[in-house]
N, C-alpha and C positions, 0 to 999 in steps of 0.2 A: 127503146128509154131504155139507160142504164140504171141502175139500183146496186150502189158501192155502200151507203153509208147504215149502218146499222137499224136506229130509229126508222128509217124509208123502208129499208128489208121487211123488220118486223112489222111495218104496216101495212103491208101489200102481202105479208104471208096469211095477217089476221084477215084484212078484206081483201080481198083482188079485187081490184078497180072494175069496172062495165066497162065493157069493150076492151078489154085484154083477151085474146085467145091462144096466146101462147107464152109460155115463161121458159128458159134458159138457164140453171140453174151452173155456173161451170166455179173453177177453183183446185190449186195446188191438195187442198184438204178433203180429200173424199169423203169423209165422216162430216163433216161439214154440209158438202153439196148433200149427202141422203139428209142429213134431220131437215134442212130446209124443204127437200124434198117429199116428204113424210108429209110434214107439217102443212107445205101448200096440196098436199091430196087430200088428206083430209078436209081441207076447207071445198073441195072441185067434189067429192062423190062421199059418199056415207059407209059405202064398203070400197074399200081399195081391191078388194080379195076379188069382188063380182064380176066374173068374166064376160057377164053382156054387156055391163058399163063400161069397165076400164080394157083397154088391151097393152100389152105390155112388151115390150118391143127390144131390141137391141141392136148394134151397128150391122151386125152378121145377118139379120132378117132384113137388110135394106140393101147388105153386099146377094143374098142369094137373088132375094125380087126389090127389082128397084123401086117399083111400083108399090110395094106393100105399105111405107109409112104414110103416104097421100092416101092410098085403099083404107086407112084404117080412119082418117081423118073425115074422108068425104061417108063414111057410116053412118046409119042412123044408130040409138038407142034401142035394142030390142025390147027394156020393159023400159022405157019412157021415162028416163032421169038423162040428166047430163053425163055425157059421152066425156071420158079421159083417155086420151092415146100419152103413155108415158114411157119416153124410149131411154135407153140407158147409151149415149154414146163413147165411144171409148178409145175408138179407131185415129189414125191421123192420117189413113188414107186421101190424098186430096177431093180423089169423086165423089164420096160418099158425105164429108163438108160440103162437094160444092149441092149434091142432093141433099141434102137435112136442109140445107140454105133457102133453096129453092121451097122446099113444102112450105117451111114456117114461114115463109114471104105471103103465099096463097093462101095460108087459111090464116094468117093477120088479117091479110085482106076480106075476111070473108067468103074466098070464092069456093070455099072444100063446103063443109055442114060449120057453119055459127055458132052453133050450139055445141061444138066440143071444145073443148081445153087439149092443147099440146102442151106435157112438159118432159122438156130434154134435161138429163142430168148428165155434166160430163168432166173428165179432169180440166188440166188448165188449157182454156183454148189460147194461142197466140193471137197479134192483131192482125195477123195474114189471113185469120181465121176466117172463110167465107159463113161461115152459120153464126159467127159471134155477131159479127158485124152486119150481118141482117136482123138479129133478137138487138140488137143497140138501135138499127136507126127504124125498125119498123114499128107504124102506128100503135098497131093490136099485139105489141109483145114488150118483154121485159126481159133483159139482161142480168142477171144477179149474179154478181162477183162475189166468193170466198174466199177471204183471207183466213191468216191463220190467228187463231183466240190469242189473242194476247193475254197476262197474266189477272189481273180481272176477271178477266170470261171465266179462265179458268176453275179460277176462288169461288166464283159463284155457282158455275157446274158442281163441286163437289158440293159445297153447302146445302146446296138442291137438293141433289140426291142424297144424301146423307142423313137428312132431313126425315125423308120418305120413311126411312127405318130407326127416325128417333133418336140418333146417333147425330155427333157434332165434333169437331173439334177446335184444339185453341188456338189463337190467333198467330203464336209460336206453329206449333204443329202444323198449321194451314197452309203458314206461309213456305215449313219445310216442303210440306209435302206438295205442292203448287211447284215449285223449284225443280220436285224429281219427277217430276210426270211427263210422259211420251206430247210430243208435239203434236200429234195426228190426233183427232177427236176421239175416231172410233178407239182405237186402243188407248186414251186418256178412259174414256166411259169403262172398260172393259177395269180401269184398274183400281177407279172408283167403285165397283161392284166390288171386287175384288177385296177392296179395302172394309167396306161393308161385310164383307162376310166372316172379316177377322176379326173387326172391333166386336161382332155378334149382335142382327138387327132385333131391335127391340128393346135393346138394353138399357138406353136412354143413358149411353155411357159421354162422355165427354174427354176424349183422348188428349194428352202430352205428348212433345218432340219424343218423351222416356218412350212414351207408348208403341211411337211408331218403328222403333230402331230394331227391332226384329223383322218385322214387314219390310223395311225400306231396305235393308242391310247396309253396301257399300254404297258411297259416291261414285255417280260413273267419274268422277276425276279420280277416282279410286283406281281405278279399271284400267285407266289409261297409265295412270303411273306405275301398276302391275306391270301394265304392258313393254312399256320403256325399259321398266328395272330387268325383265325378262328377257328382252329382246338381245340389252346389252349383255346380259347375263348367256349368254346363249343356249336359252332354251325359245325356238322357234312356235313350237305347239304352244307353251304356255301362253306366249307374246302374242302369236293370233288370235287364240282363244279369251284373251283378255281384249282384245281391242274389237272385237264381232260383241261381245258381251256388252262392251261401253257402245256399240253402234244401236245396240238395242235399246238402251236403257236414254238416247236422244243423243249420244256427242259423235261429230263428226269427223272427218278423214284430217282437215285440218288440225284439229285440237289435237288430236293422236300424233301429228308429226310433231307437235308445237310441242307435245310434252316429252318425246323422245329427244327434242333440241334440247331441253331443259334441262333431261338426266346425263348429257351430252356436256353440259355445261357446268354441272351438279360438280364431273367425272372431273374435268378442266381445273374448277377449284381449287379439289382436294389434291389433286398432282400437283399444281402450280407452287399450294402453299410447302406440302412433301419436298418440291424442290429448294423450295426458300430454308427449310432446314427445320420444319416441321416434322412430327410423326405421322404415321396416316391416320393413327385414331384421332391426332389431335387436329390434324388439320378437318378432318372426318367434322366432328363437332364443332369446329370453326366457320365450316358448312354449313352448318344447322343440318346436321342429315338426323332425322326420323331415328329413336332409338330399336325400332321396331326392324328398321332398313340398314340399320349400320352394320348389322355381319355380314350382307350381302352385297353393300358397296365397297366396305372395306376387299371381299373380294375379288371384286370387280378391278378394284384402282392396285391389287396389287398386278395384277395380270394389262389392264390399259395402257400403255404411255403416251406423254404428250404428241408423240407422233402419228400414232398409230388413230386418236381422235381426232388431227386435224387430216388426214386421210380419208375417216370417214365424213368430214363435215359438210362435203361439197353434195353430196349423194343426201342430205338431209335439204342442205339448202334446196338443192334441184327441185326435192320433193316438193317444199313447202310453198315454190311457186307453179309447179304441177297442179296443184292442189285449188288453187287464187286460180287457175284458169276458167273457164267459166263453159259448163259441161262436162268437168273432167270426171274423172270414177274415183273421186278421193278416196274411197275405203276400198277400194283394189292398188292407189299408188302408196296407202298406208302399212297394209301387209307387206307388199314389195320392198318397202324401205327398212320396214322388221324381219325381212326376211336377209338384205345385206349386214343390219346391222350382225342380226345373231349369227349370219356366217359370219363375218368376219370375228368376232369373239369368239366361236370354235377355235378357228383357225388360229389364235390366242393361246388356245387352251382352253377358253373358259366351259 
């Protein structure tokens, strides 16, 4: 049985159905997988750390001993309580995937210890996964799919967590904070906890956007903008540092490539206006260059030419196409592009 909608997942986690002996929780966001695994564990056993009632396994244990999982599922509780077998499954080995599927099928059918519960927590499993297929089809099992949190889910998590410390955010501050949150739930939770410490637990404060400015720092887009400017200015180390900082803030490789394309377009606009007779400073103002960036952009405009921009543009277009290819290492592609642009800028004398 597949559970994919939030209401049905929450109902099952609050009260697992009788007759369900196994649950597979899987998804790209391991923070959500772990959260739901902990919630279900609390419903199955009173003490998740009790070694007599709970067996903690990994795919490494299965790799070392092919019969280990079924052996744990067949074992009886030494203390008379309900037994939980919890498997952290992170391998991509087809043999182990098949082994876990066979154990789940046997256990869901009641062939092992029918009073035990099997909980498997895994990353994103493809449709070809034997384990995923088994959990979705077995009558005595459920497959819970975990998708990334929506902004509304993140906002609720922020409100609930801060409320425990008698803290709150205004609507504007909440929208600002949620927009800057990392996409992975485990990392997001750490950011919320860090915000609570910053605001002061128990103070009863309601923070405004102005209160959050020192905590949030620069926008991720600003990091990408700085990285693009550094690349076209010949500063490779700074460009790559900006790209990595933006990646940590949740920005992707395609966004980095797009920002470098925008910076090239900005220089092209300035140089085209200058070629038509405008002064560089006048052209920069017409291109709406931010005043804090004007000095650096003008320095670059005095060195880059329209011909040189034409030579580097195919590399940017190529990087953009590569980033949109499924499975491509887009962060590495963006860093390679920054290297190419910065190297060209250095050869020009920047």
